[in-house]
TORRODO-482418 format. One record per residue (C-alpha): y, x, z; chain; residue number from 1; residue in three letters. Coordinates in steps of 0.001 Angstrom, whole numbers. Example, Ala and Ser with C-alpha at 12.3 -4.5 7.8 and 13.67 -1.06 7.14 Angstrom:
2
@py -4500 px 12300 pz 7800 chaine A num 1 residu ALA
@py -1060 px 13670 pz 7140 chaine A num 2 residu SER
***
This chain:
426
@py 37934 px 40957 pz 12372 chaine A num 1 residu MET
@py 34473 px 40590 pz 10806 chaine A num 2 residu THR
@py 33253 px 38447 pz 13706 chaine A num 3 residu ILE
@py 36384 px 36276 pz 13433 chaine A num 4 residu ALA
@py 35805 px 35721 pz 9697 chaine A num 5 residu ILE
@py 32135 px 34884 pz 10298 chaine A num 6 residu PHE
@py 32875 px 32349 pz 13031 chaine A num 7 residu LEU
@py 36031 px 30987 pz 11408 chaine A num 8 residu GLY
@py 34423 px 30298 pz 8027 chaine A num 9 residu SER
@py 31267 px 28796 pz 9549 chaine A num 10 residu LEU
@py 32978 px 26589 pz 12130 chaine A num 11 residu LEU
@py 35789 px 25655 pz 9743 chaine A num 12 residu GLY
@py 33328 px 24463 pz 7099 chaine A num 13 residu ALA
@py 31410 px 22451 pz 9676 chaine A num 14 residu MET
@py 34627 px 20993 pz 11087 chaine A num 15 residu ALA
@py 35557 px 19429 pz 7732 chaine A num 16 residu ILE
@py 32132 px 17794 pz 7528 chaine A num 17 residu GLY
@py 30351 px 20199 pz 5188 chaine A num 18 residu MET
@py 26532 px 20108 pz 5588 chaine A num 19 residu PRO
@py 25353 px 23049 pz 7666 chaine A num 20 residu ILE
@py 23267 px 24579 pz 4860 chaine A num 21 residu ALA
@py 26300 px 24721 pz 2564 chaine A num 22 residu PHE
@py 28449 px 25976 pz 5460 chaine A num 23 residu ALA
@py 26021 px 28882 pz 5886 chaine A num 24 residu LEU
@py 26311 px 29778 pz 2197 chaine A num 25 residu ILE
@py 30112 px 29539 pz 2375 chaine A num 26 residu LEU
@py 30081 px 31742 pz 5459 chaine A num 27 residu CYS
@py 28076 px 34337 pz 3517 chaine A num 28 residu GLY
@py 30518 px 34188 pz 614 chaine A num 29 residu ILE
@py 33461 px 34678 pz 2992 chaine A num 30 residu ALA
@py 31813 px 37768 pz 4464 chaine A num 31 residu LEU
@py 31062 px 39142 pz 993 chaine A num 32 residu MET
@py 34695 px 38712 pz -53 chaine A num 33 residu ILE
@py 35858 px 40357 pz 3176 chaine A num 34 residu HIS
@py 33545 px 43315 pz 2522 chaine A num 35 residu LEU
@py 34663 px 43434 pz -1126 chaine A num 36 residu ASP
@py 31033 px 42972 pz -2162 chaine A num 37 residu ASN
@py 30936 px 39565 pz -3835 chaine A num 38 residu PHE
@py 27944 px 39065 pz -6137 chaine A num 39 residu ASP
@py 26655 px 35588 pz -7041 chaine A num 40 residu ALA
@py 23287 px 37038 pz -7960 chaine A num 41 residu GLN
@py 22789 px 38332 pz -4405 chaine A num 42 residu ILE
@py 23481 px 34838 pz -3055 chaine A num 43 residu ILE
@py 20956 px 33237 pz -5423 chaine A num 44 residu ALA
@py 18320 px 35894 pz -4703 chaine A num 45 residu THR
@py 18659 px 35504 pz -929 chaine A num 46 residu ASN
@py 18437 px 31711 pz -1150 chaine A num 47 residu ILE
@py 15206 px 31954 pz -3144 chaine A num 48 residu ILE
@py 13732 px 34643 pz -903 chaine A num 49 residu ASN
@py 14749 px 32694 pz 2199 chaine A num 50 residu GLY
@py 12190 px 29968 pz 1527 chaine A num 51 residu ALA
@py 9578 px 32276 pz -37 chaine A num 52 residu ASP
@py 7652 px 33038 pz 3154 chaine A num 53 residu SER
@py 4002 px 32470 pz 4024 chaine A num 54 residu PHE
@py 4653 px 31749 pz 7748 chaine A num 55 residu PRO
@py 7180 px 29048 pz 6760 chaine A num 56 residu LEU
@py 4377 px 27099 pz 5104 chaine A num 57 residu MET
@py 3547 px 25999 pz 8649 chaine A num 58 residu ALA
@py 6678 px 23829 pz 8733 chaine A num 59 residu VAL
@py 5676 px 21172 pz 6148 chaine A num 60 residu PRO
@py 2117 px 20987 pz 7457 chaine A num 61 residu PHE
@py 3150 px 20551 pz 11093 chaine A num 62 residu PHE
@py 5688 px 17930 pz 9994 chaine A num 63 residu MET
@py 2944 px 16152 pz 8050 chaine A num 64 residu LEU
@py 565 px 16318 pz 11015 chaine A num 65 residu ALA
@py 3174 px 14667 pz 13258 chaine A num 66 residu GLY
@py 3871 px 11892 pz 10738 chaine A num 67 residu GLU
@py 155 px 11191 pz 10286 chaine A num 68 residu ILE
@py -399 px 11085 pz 14046 chaine A num 69 residu MET
@py 2303 px 8464 pz 14531 chaine A num 70 residu ASN
@py 1231 px 6326 pz 11575 chaine A num 71 residu ALA
@py -2515 px 6788 pz 12016 chaine A num 72 residu GLY
@py -2882 px 5759 pz 15651 chaine A num 73 residu GLY
@py -3515 px 9201 pz 17136 chaine A num 74 residu LEU
@py -296 px 9194 pz 19168 chaine A num 75 residu SER
@py -1003 px 5689 pz 20467 chaine A num 76 residu ARG
@py -4470 px 6705 pz 21655 chaine A num 77 residu ARG
@py -3113 px 9759 pz 23446 chaine A num 78 residu ILE
@py -638 px 7530 pz 25296 chaine A num 79 residu VAL
@py -3439 px 5054 pz 26104 chaine A num 80 residu ALA
@py -5521 px 7851 pz 27617 chaine A num 81 residu PHE
@py -2585 px 9007 pz 29761 chaine A num 82 residu ALA
@py -2098 px 5380 pz 30828 chaine A num 83 residu MET
@py -5717 px 5117 pz 31936 chaine A num 84 residu ALA
@py -5369 px 8286 pz 34005 chaine A num 85 residu LEU
@py -2099 px 7779 pz 35903 chaine A num 86 residu VAL
@py -766 px 4361 pz 34913 chaine A num 87 residu GLY
@py -1764 px 2797 pz 38238 chaine A num 88 residu HIS
@py 338 px 5163 pz 40396 chaine A num 89 residu VAL
@py 3678 px 3862 pz 41683 chaine A num 90 residu ARG
@py 6105 px 4638 pz 38887 chaine A num 91 residu GLY
@py 3014 px 5496 pz 36866 chaine A num 92 residu GLY
@py 4541 px 4652 pz 33513 chaine A num 93 residu LEU
@py 7002 px 7494 pz 34033 chaine A num 94 residu GLY
@py 4157 px 9912 pz 34725 chaine A num 95 residu TYR
@py 2386 px 8546 pz 31662 chaine A num 96 residu VAL
@py 5493 px 9378 pz 29622 chaine A num 97 residu THR
@py 5520 px 12999 pz 30805 chaine A num 98 residu VAL
@py 1753 px 13495 pz 30411 chaine A num 99 residu VAL
@py 1826 px 11902 pz 26955 chaine A num 100 residu ALA
@py 4841 px 14058 pz 26027 chaine A num 101 residu GLY
@py 2904 px 17221 pz 26952 chaine A num 102 residu CYS
@py -185 px 16064 pz 25040 chaine A num 103 residu LEU
@py 1794 px 15076 pz 21947 chaine A num 104 residu LEU
@py 3583 px 18431 pz 22081 chaine A num 105 residu ALA
@py 259 px 20162 pz 21495 chaine A num 106 residu THR
@py -215 px 18531 pz 18110 chaine A num 107 residu VAL
@py 3103 px 17813 pz 16381 chaine A num 108 residu SER
@py 5568 px 20572 pz 17301 chaine A num 109 residu GLY
@py 8482 px 18201 pz 16642 chaine A num 110 residu SER
@py 10707 px 16780 pz 19374 chaine A num 111 residu ALA
@py 11966 px 14022 pz 17080 chaine A num 112 residu VAL
@py 8458 px 12834 pz 16168 chaine A num 113 residu ALA
@py 7328 px 12867 pz 19816 chaine A num 114 residu ASP
@py 10439 px 11036 pz 21037 chaine A num 115 residu ALA
@py 10062 px 8364 pz 18348 chaine A num 116 residu ALA
@py 6428 px 7748 pz 19270 chaine A num 117 residu ALA
@py 7097 px 7634 pz 23017 chaine A num 118 residu LEU
@py 10155 px 5393 pz 22620 chaine A num 119 residu SER
@py 8374 px 2744 pz 20581 chaine A num 120 residu SER
@py 5304 px 2690 pz 22827 chaine A num 121 residu LEU
@py 6550 px 3213 pz 26376 chaine A num 122 residu LEU
@py 10168 px 2091 pz 26789 chaine A num 123 residu VAL
@py 9328 px -1643 pz 26337 chaine A num 124 residu PRO
@py 6445 px -1289 pz 28823 chaine A num 125 residu MET
@py 8639 px 470 pz 31372 chaine A num 126 residu MET
@py 11363 px -2167 pz 31102 chaine A num 127 residu VAL
@py 8779 px -4956 pz 31479 chaine A num 128 residu ALA
@py 7499 px -3267 pz 34650 chaine A num 129 residu ALA
@py 10996 px -3372 pz 36162 chaine A num 130 residu GLY
@py 12253 px 129 pz 35418 chaine A num 131 residu HIS
@py 15867 px 647 pz 34438 chaine A num 132 residu ASP
@py 16087 px 757 pz 30631 chaine A num 133 residu ARG
@py 18593 px 3622 pz 30570 chaine A num 134 residu ASN
@py 16555 px 5742 pz 32955 chaine A num 135 residu ARG
@py 13368 px 4980 pz 31024 chaine A num 136 residu SER
@py 14982 px 6024 pz 27763 chaine A num 137 residu GLY
@py 16334 px 9162 pz 29424 chaine A num 138 residu GLY
@py 12875 px 10171 pz 30630 chaine A num 139 residu LEU
@py 11408 px 9579 pz 27171 chaine A num 140 residu VAL
@py 14117 px 11743 pz 25573 chaine A num 141 residu ALA
@py 13612 px 14529 pz 28121 chaine A num 142 residu ALA
@py 9824 px 14389 pz 27647 chaine A num 143 residu SER
@py 10218 px 14512 pz 23871 chaine A num 144 residu GLY
@py 11873 px 17937 pz 23905 chaine A num 145 residu ILE
@py 8710 px 19490 pz 25364 chaine A num 146 residu ILE
@py 7417 px 19211 pz 21778 chaine A num 147 residu GLY
@py 9087 px 22426 pz 20523 chaine A num 148 residu PRO
@py 7882 px 24421 pz 23555 chaine A num 149 residu ILE
@py 4128 px 23839 pz 23873 chaine A num 150 residu ILE
@py 2302 px 25090 pz 20766 chaine A num 151 residu PRO
@py 2266 px 24374 pz 17944 chaine A num 152 residu PRO
@py 6037 px 24540 pz 17530 chaine A num 153 residu SER
@py 8170 px 24409 pz 14404 chaine A num 154 residu ILE
@py 11002 px 26010 pz 16388 chaine A num 155 residu ALA
@py 8828 px 29035 pz 17233 chaine A num 156 residu PHE
@py 7866 px 29341 pz 13565 chaine A num 157 residu VAL
@py 11549 px 29464 pz 12582 chaine A num 158 residu LEU
@py 12403 px 31939 pz 15337 chaine A num 159 residu PHE
@py 9426 px 34148 pz 14509 chaine A num 160 residu GLY
@py 10327 px 34251 pz 10821 chaine A num 161 residu VAL
@py 14043 px 34850 pz 11493 chaine A num 162 residu ALA
@py 13319 px 37578 pz 14050 chaine A num 163 residu GLY
@py 10227 px 39148 pz 12489 chaine A num 164 residu GLY
@py 8131 px 38476 pz 15613 chaine A num 165 residu LEU
@py 4535 px 37370 pz 16182 chaine A num 166 residu SER
@py 4398 px 33580 pz 15967 chaine A num 167 residu ILE
@py 1009 px 33546 pz 17708 chaine A num 168 residu THR
@py 2485 px 35346 pz 20736 chaine A num 169 residu LYS
@py 5421 px 32934 pz 20778 chaine A num 170 residu LEU
@py 3017 px 29978 pz 20687 chaine A num 171 residu PHE
@py 924 px 31288 pz 23588 chaine A num 172 residu LEU
@py 4006 px 32296 pz 25614 chaine A num 173 residu ALA
@py 5345 px 28738 pz 25415 chaine A num 174 residu GLY
@py 2395 px 27047 pz 27147 chaine A num 175 residu ILE
@py 3275 px 27702 pz 30801 chaine A num 176 residu VAL
@py 7073 px 27144 pz 30446 chaine A num 177 residu PRO
@py 6335 px 23871 pz 28629 chaine A num 178 residu GLY
@py 4102 px 22717 pz 31473 chaine A num 179 residu LEU
@py 6809 px 23777 pz 33942 chaine A num 180 residu MET
@py 9276 px 21503 pz 32151 chaine A num 181 residu LEU
@py 6756 px 18661 pz 32462 chaine A num 182 residu GLY
@py 6302 px 19362 pz 36187 chaine A num 183 residu ALA
@py 10094 px 19341 pz 36693 chaine A num 184 residu ALA
@py 10322 px 15929 pz 35002 chaine A num 185 residu LEU
@py 7517 px 14599 pz 37206 chaine A num 186 residu VAL
@py 9373 px 15750 pz 40337 chaine A num 187 residu LEU
@py 12660 px 14293 pz 39108 chaine A num 188 residu ALA
@py 10998 px 10955 pz 38299 chaine A num 189 residu TRP
@py 9241 px 10869 pz 41692 chaine A num 190 residu TRP
@py 12548 px 11516 pz 43465 chaine A num 191 residu TRP
@py 14296 px 8704 pz 41604 chaine A num 192 residu MET
@py 11448 px 6219 pz 42109 chaine A num 193 residu MET
@py 11530 px 6327 pz 45891 chaine A num 194 residu ARG
@py 13757 px 3311 pz 46375 chaine A num 195 residu GLY
@py 12999 px 1387 pz 43194 chaine A num 196 residu GLU
@py 11001 px -1846 pz 43220 chaine A num 197 residu SER
@py 8680 px -1979 pz 40235 chaine A num 198 residu VAL
@py 5481 px -3659 pz 39148 chaine A num 199 residu VAL
@py 2531 px -1324 pz 39670 chaine A num 200 residu VAL
@py -107 px -1315 pz 36949 chaine A num 201 residu GLN
@py -3619 px -2175 pz 38127 chaine A num 202 residu PRO
@py -5956 px 772 pz 38632 chaine A num 203 residu ARG
@py -8283 px 1284 pz 35706 chaine A num 204 residu ARG
@py -11983 px 1434 pz 36441 chaine A num 205 residu SER
@py -13954 px 4562 pz 35701 chaine A num 206 residu GLY
@py -15458 px 2759 pz 32738 chaine A num 207 residu ARG
@py -11968 px 2029 pz 31340 chaine A num 208 residu ASP
@py -10984 px 5686 pz 31697 chaine A num 209 residu VAL
@py -14149 px 6786 pz 29899 chaine A num 210 residu VAL
@py -13533 px 4181 pz 27190 chaine A num 211 residu ARG
@py -9957 px 5447 pz 26693 chaine A num 212 residu ALA
@py -11277 px 9015 pz 26549 chaine A num 213 residu LEU
@py -13883 px 8101 pz 23940 chaine A num 214 residu ILE
@py -11352 px 6128 pz 21893 chaine A num 215 residu ASP
@py -8888 px 8983 pz 21955 chaine A num 216 residu GLY
@py -11446 px 11797 pz 21808 chaine A num 217 residu PHE
@py -10761 px 12771 pz 18205 chaine A num 218 residu TRP
@py -7008 px 12735 pz 18794 chaine A num 219 residu ALA
@py -7349 px 14817 pz 21968 chaine A num 220 residu LEU
@py -9558 px 17377 pz 20212 chaine A num 221 residu MET
@py -6713 px 18446 pz 17923 chaine A num 222 residu LEU
@py -4758 px 20430 pz 20553 chaine A num 223 residu PRO
@py -7998 px 22012 pz 21752 chaine A num 224 residu VAL
@py -8846 px 23150 pz 18218 chaine A num 225 residu ILE
@py -5372 px 24598 pz 17651 chaine A num 226 residu ILE
@py -4990 px 26455 pz 20962 chaine A num 227 residu ILE
@py -8552 px 27817 pz 21005 chaine A num 228 residu VAL
@py -8263 px 28846 pz 17355 chaine A num 229 residu GLY
@py -5029 px 30734 pz 18011 chaine A num 230 residu LEU
@py -6332 px 32311 pz 21219 chaine A num 231 residu LYS
@py -9454 px 33745 pz 19552 chaine A num 232 residu PHE
@py -7797 px 34592 pz 16249 chaine A num 233 residu GLY
@py -9804 px 32091 pz 14203 chaine A num 234 residu VAL
@py -6692 px 31272 pz 12192 chaine A num 235 residu PHE
@py -3043 px 32235 pz 11925 chaine A num 236 residu THR
@py -245 px 29814 pz 12934 chaine A num 237 residu PRO
@py 223 px 28893 pz 9273 chaine A num 238 residu THR
@py -3481 px 28176 pz 8883 chaine A num 239 residu GLU
@py -3362 px 26230 pz 12161 chaine A num 240 residu ALA
@py -718 px 23964 pz 10621 chaine A num 241 residu ALA
@py -2994 px 23252 pz 7657 chaine A num 242 residu VAL
@py -5928 px 22586 pz 9998 chaine A num 243 residu VAL
@py -3770 px 20183 pz 12051 chaine A num 244 residu ALA
@py -2578 px 18251 pz 8991 chaine A num 245 residu ALA
@py -6017 px 17987 pz 7371 chaine A num 246 residu VAL
@py -7717 px 17096 pz 10654 chaine A num 247 residu TYR
@py -5138 px 14400 pz 11467 chaine A num 248 residu ALA
@py -5461 px 13002 pz 7936 chaine A num 249 residu LEU
@py -9256 px 12810 pz 8102 chaine A num 250 residu LEU
@py -9270 px 11198 pz 11559 chaine A num 251 residu ILE
@py -6528 px 8688 pz 10676 chaine A num 252 residu ALA
@py -8125 px 7617 pz 7391 chaine A num 253 residu THR
@py -11881 px 7839 pz 7988 chaine A num 254 residu PHE
@py -12327 px 7460 pz 11771 chaine A num 255 residu VAL
@py -9483 px 5233 pz 12978 chaine A num 256 residu TYR
@py -8776 px 3796 pz 9508 chaine A num 257 residu ARG
@py -5187 px 2833 pz 10321 chaine A num 258 residu GLU
@py -3425 px 4293 pz 7268 chaine A num 259 residu ILE
@py -3512 px 2412 pz 3979 chaine A num 260 residu SER
@py -2943 px 4163 pz 627 chaine A num 261 residu PRO
@py 609 px 2785 pz 606 chaine A num 262 residu ARG
@py 1131 px 3953 pz 4176 chaine A num 263 residu GLY
@py -163 px 7396 pz 3268 chaine A num 264 residu LEU
@py 2410 px 7645 pz 485 chaine A num 265 residu TYR
@py 5196 px 6771 pz 2951 chaine A num 266 residu ASP
@py 3905 px 9398 pz 5410 chaine A num 267 residu VAL
@py 3910 px 12149 pz 2782 chaine A num 268 residu PHE
@py 7340 px 11087 pz 1544 chaine A num 269 residu LEU
@py 8849 px 11153 pz 5055 chaine A num 270 residu SER
@py 7334 px 14574 pz 5797 chaine A num 271 residu ALA
@py 8583 px 15926 pz 2453 chaine A num 272 residu ALA
@py 12139 px 14714 pz 3071 chaine A num 273 residu ARG
@py 12314 px 16297 pz 6516 chaine A num 274 residu THR
@py 10728 px 19506 pz 5251 chaine A num 275 residu THR
@py 13228 px 19693 pz 2389 chaine A num 276 residu GLY
@py 16139 px 19609 pz 4830 chaine A num 277 residu VAL
@py 14647 px 22299 pz 7071 chaine A num 278 residu ILE
@py 13606 px 24607 pz 4237 chaine A num 279 residu MET
@py 17016 px 24416 pz 2561 chaine A num 280 residu PHE
@py 18558 px 25370 pz 5909 chaine A num 281 residu LEU
@py 16196 px 28332 pz 6141 chaine A num 282 residu VAL
@py 16984 px 29416 pz 2571 chaine A num 283 residu ALA
@py 20748 px 29124 pz 3113 chaine A num 284 residu ALA
@py 20579 px 30954 pz 6431 chaine A num 285 residu SER
@py 19180 px 34075 pz 4779 chaine A num 286 residu LEU
@py 22430 px 34487 pz 2857 chaine A num 287 residu VAL
@py 24450 px 34711 pz 6059 chaine A num 288 residu SER
@py 21673 px 36705 pz 7790 chaine A num 289 residu ALA
@py 21782 px 39342 pz 5041 chaine A num 290 residu TRP
@py 25573 px 39571 pz 5286 chaine A num 291 residu LEU
@py 25365 px 39738 pz 9086 chaine A num 292 residu ILE
@py 23210 px 42846 pz 8712 chaine A num 293 residu THR
@py 25438 px 44404 pz 6023 chaine A num 294 residu VAL
@py 28580 px 43752 pz 8078 chaine A num 295 residu ALA
@py 26883 px 45283 pz 11157 chaine A num 296 residu GLU
@py 27751 px 42279 pz 13299 chaine A num 297 residu LEU
@py 24855 px 42892 pz 15736 chaine A num 298 residu PRO
@py 26127 px 46439 pz 16368 chaine A num 299 residu ALA
@py 29612 px 45077 pz 17023 chaine A num 300 residu LYS
@py 28175 px 42472 pz 19395 chaine A num 301 residu LEU
@py 26159 px 45139 pz 21215 chaine A num 302 residu VAL
@py 29388 px 47080 pz 21654 chaine A num 303 residu GLU
@py 31159 px 44017 pz 23064 chaine A num 304 residu LEU
@py 28305 px 43319 pz 25488 chaine A num 305 residu LEU
@py 27747 px 46969 pz 26422 chaine A num 306 residu SER
@py 28966 px 46444 pz 30025 chaine A num 307 residu PRO
@py 26028 px 44061 pz 30547 chaine A num 308 residu PHE
@py 23300 px 45983 pz 28673 chaine A num 309 residu ILE
@py 22051 px 47612 pz 31886 chaine A num 310 residu ASP
@py 21952 px 44248 pz 33711 chaine A num 311 residu ARG
@py 19370 px 42243 pz 31745 chaine A num 312 residu PRO
@py 19320 px 39170 pz 33989 chaine A num 313 residu ILE
@py 23100 px 38781 pz 33812 chaine A num 314 residu LEU
@py 23005 px 39422 pz 30064 chaine A num 315 residu LEU
@py 20303 px 36764 pz 29606 chaine A num 316 residu MET
@py 22317 px 34322 pz 31701 chaine A num 317 residu ALA
@py 25432 px 34885 pz 29564 chaine A num 318 residu LEU
@py 23516 px 34509 pz 26304 chaine A num 319 residu MET
@py 21716 px 31366 pz 27507 chaine A num 320 residu MET
@py 25035 px 29859 pz 28602 chaine A num 321 residu LEU
@py 26495 px 30570 pz 25163 chaine A num 322 residu ALA
@py 23445 px 29048 pz 23427 chaine A num 323 residu VAL
@py 23616 px 25987 pz 25686 chaine A num 324 residu LEU
@py 27261 px 25428 pz 24699 chaine A num 325 residu VAL
@py 26554 px 26010 pz 21000 chaine A num 326 residu ILE
@py 23417 px 23840 pz 21062 chaine A num 327 residu GLY
@py 25448 px 20740 pz 21932 chaine A num 328 residu GLY
@py 27359 px 20347 pz 18659 chaine A num 329 residu PRO
@py 24611 px 21933 pz 16490 chaine A num 330 residu MET
@py 21026 px 20942 pz 15748 chaine A num 331 residu ASP
@py 18099 px 23167 pz 16724 chaine A num 332 residu MET
@py 17105 px 24594 pz 13329 chaine A num 333 residu ALA
@py 20543 px 25905 pz 12261 chaine A num 334 residu PRO
@py 21231 px 27274 pz 15749 chaine A num 335 residu THR
@py 17994 px 29267 pz 15669 chaine A num 336 residu ILE
@py 18572 px 30506 pz 12135 chaine A num 337 residu LEU
@py 22203 px 31522 pz 12748 chaine A num 338 residu ILE
@py 21928 px 33119 pz 16195 chaine A num 339 residu LEU
@py 18551 px 34867 pz 16022 chaine A num 340 residu THR
@py 19633 px 37755 pz 13741 chaine A num 341 residu PRO
@py 22784 px 38184 pz 15848 chaine A num 342 residu ILE
@py 21309 px 38081 pz 19360 chaine A num 343 residu LEU
@py 17904 px 39713 pz 18863 chaine A num 344 residu LEU
@py 19292 px 43251 pz 18330 chaine A num 345 residu PRO
@py 21261 px 42861 pz 21577 chaine A num 346 residu VAL
@py 18090 px 41766 pz 23352 chaine A num 347 residu VAL
@py 16156 px 44788 pz 22062 chaine A num 348 residu LYS
@py 18996 px 47156 pz 22960 chaine A num 349 residu GLU
@py 18907 px 45832 pz 26539 chaine A num 350 residu ALA
@py 15137 px 46359 pz 26770 chaine A num 351 residu GLY
@py 14395 px 42644 pz 27137 chaine A num 352 residu ILE
@py 11026 px 41457 pz 25801 chaine A num 353 residu ASP
@py 11841 px 39674 pz 22487 chaine A num 354 residu PRO
@py 8974 px 37193 pz 23002 chaine A num 355 residu ILE
@py 10329 px 36290 pz 26443 chaine A num 356 residu TYR
@py 13804 px 35889 pz 24974 chaine A num 357 residu PHE
@py 12400 px 33727 pz 22165 chaine A num 358 residu GLY
@py 10774 px 31315 pz 24611 chaine A num 359 residu VAL
@py 13990 px 30877 pz 26615 chaine A num 360 residu LEU
@py 16049 px 30674 pz 23437 chaine A num 361 residu PHE
@py 13895 px 27846 pz 22053 chaine A num 362 residu VAL
@py 13862 px 26016 pz 25409 chaine A num 363 residu ILE
@py 17646 px 26243 pz 25453 chaine A num 364 residu ASN
@py 17871 px 24862 pz 21925 chaine A num 365 residu ASN
@py 15441 px 22089 pz 22818 chaine A num 366 residu ALA
@py 17687 px 21094 pz 25724 chaine A num 367 residu ILE
@py 20504 px 20932 pz 23175 chaine A num 368 residu GLY
@py 18605 px 18082 pz 21495 chaine A num 369 residu LEU
@py 19455 px 15851 pz 24471 chaine A num 370 residu ILE
@py 22985 px 17188 pz 24905 chaine A num 371 residu THR
@py 26020 px 15475 pz 23309 chaine A num 372 residu PRO
@py 27796 px 15310 pz 20942 chaine A num 373 residu PRO
@py 24925 px 15623 pz 18414 chaine A num 374 residu VAL
@py 21793 px 15197 pz 20550 chaine A num 375 residu GLY
@py 19296 px 14481 pz 17768 chaine A num 376 residu THR
@py 16612 px 13242 pz 20148 chaine A num 377 residu VAL
@py 19147 px 11066 pz 21964 chaine A num 378 residu LEU
@py 20014 px 9397 pz 18679 chaine A num 379 residu ASN
@py 16347 px 8753 pz 17936 chaine A num 380 residu VAL
@py 15730 px 7171 pz 21345 chaine A num 381 residu VAL
@py 18940 px 5111 pz 21027 chaine A num 382 residu CYS
@py 17833 px 3755 pz 17659 chaine A num 383 residu GLY
@py 14242 px 2974 pz 18607 chaine A num 384 residu VAL
@py 14922 px 1639 pz 22119 chaine A num 385 residu SER
@py 18181 px -204 pz 21342 chaine A num 386 residu LYS
@py 20149 px 1670 pz 24041 chaine A num 387 residu ILE
@py 23775 px 2707 pz 23612 chaine A num 388 residu SER
@py 24539 px 6425 pz 23662 chaine A num 389 residu MET
@py 26756 px 6132 pz 26757 chaine A num 390 residu ASP
@py 24025 px 4351 pz 28717 chaine A num 391 residu ASP
@py 21336 px 6777 pz 27584 chaine A num 392 residu LEU
@py 23476 px 9752 pz 28614 chaine A num 393 residu LEU
@py 23613 px 8339 pz 32143 chaine A num 394 residu LYS
@py 19859 px 7840 pz 32140 chaine A num 395 residu GLY
@py 18964 px 11290 pz 30828 chaine A num 396 residu VAL
@py 21301 px 13295 pz 33073 chaine A num 397 residu MET
@py 18936 px 13791 pz 36078 chaine A num 398 residu PRO
@py 16132 px 14936 pz 33790 chaine A num 399 residu PHE
@py 18477 px 17174 pz 31824 chaine A num 400 residu LEU
@py 19504 px 18893 pz 35066 chaine A num 401 residu LEU
@py 15833 px 19324 pz 36023 chaine A num 402 residu ALA
@py 15105 px 21063 pz 32730 chaine A num 403 residu GLU
@py 18174 px 23295 pz 33055 chaine A num 404 residu ILE
@py 16898 px 24230 pz 36538 chaine A num 405 residu ALA
@py 13607 px 25381 pz 34960 chaine A num 406 residu VAL
@py 15562 px 27431 pz 32415 chaine A num 407 residu LEU
@py 17507 px 29108 pz 35247 chaine A num 408 residu CYS
@py 14240 px 29829 pz 37066 chaine A num 409 residu LEU
@py 12822 px 31512 pz 33964 chaine A num 410 residu LEU
@py 15983 px 33626 pz 33596 chaine A num 411 residu ILE
@py 15697 px 34847 pz 37194 chaine A num 412 residu LEU
@py 11937 px 35466 pz 37058 chaine A num 413 residu PHE
@py 10812 px 36746 pz 33627 chaine A num 414 residu PRO
@py 7172 px 37245 pz 34824 chaine A num 415 residu PRO
@py 6820 px 33446 pz 34740 chaine A num 416 residu LEU
@py 6665 px 33887 pz 30962 chaine A num 417 residu VAL
@py 5349 px 37407 pz 30448 chaine A num 418 residu THR
@py 2467 px 37369 pz 32958 chaine A num 419 residu VAL
@py 780 px 34184 pz 31618 chaine A num 420 residu PRO
@py 1232 px 35553 pz 28087 chaine A num 421 residu LEU
@py -715 px 38634 pz 29164 chaine A num 422 residu GLY
@py -3505 px 36370 pz 30441 chaine A num 423 residu TRP
@py -3709 px 34449 pz 27184 chaine A num 424 residu PHE
@py -3766 px 37657 pz 25153 chaine A num 425 residu LEU
@py -6635 px 38943 pz 27292 chaine A num 426 residu GLY
***
């Protein structure tokens, strides 16, 4: 009955168009009434405490870093460097998209920011070279969702805070799976390019490659600073977010000099608006998370899934299937905040590594960003590239299947995540 009230109140509120943050609060109130424990003061206290977290300070700074990179020319220089490296290969612009997506993922942590940058820069070039517009947009969208996987990652910050896990370990565990997603997109693009007639970009000379490297050196140093700093414990993930934002600001204003004072104001305003939405979601989610614990929903879920507790691979497959279905109609942040306190106790009861689960959980939610009906990244690519949603869905489907195949591979072989994490941790 408790599970039915939780799901019914949450889904019912969302069905009538209530914003998800308010739906989470309403869901908490419904549970409190059901438990005969209604107290407005508890709701207010949990909302305030929900946003009062040091690790969550990483969210606004990573958002700001991504905005500065797009406005300050750092993203464009990263794409230019990828172009100099592989742009001359047959179908090279597609490989450029994937390489640039992996590089941008190491600095912004936001799928939306990466997809917007890639769409504006690469889709027109791919269409001009003779590539199908829908397929080009689909590849850009699929490359954009690598952003939440390779560190730094706002999604890992949210999951780590919601689950009480090490964000540094989550960051390091996401590196190899993120690169695997990139490799799967490269293979899918190569397969689809076999019979397509396109204009091949001229090979860049060694001097051009060196020039692109020098021009983009300061932009490319940012991921190195972040990953090395996290690996050797120079700074925490929250401090890494501050380093990323300050570094991007200094490079954009004093080295590349592409942000005016007015442009800087717009960048801060955009980052603040996006941060406000995310942080309110986090604050509201703590109300329902507290009631989930009080109502012992995780224990009830463990009881329901008890036949699968001793079969971790099957249990992971069932949970990932459920998350994949839920991730379609819901955005990434609310899905993480709602499901983490429910599923994590089940994961621990089954003896599954919570860090491993977190990586697959975030990958699954990232795939949801290119899955209808919501598909936040799809909407971004549609708006920037002027492609209809129906056409973009056709274009993204092969790459979506490739990324789901990687997810299935990680479910079947957990060492693909846990063994590289052990290497990074030394």
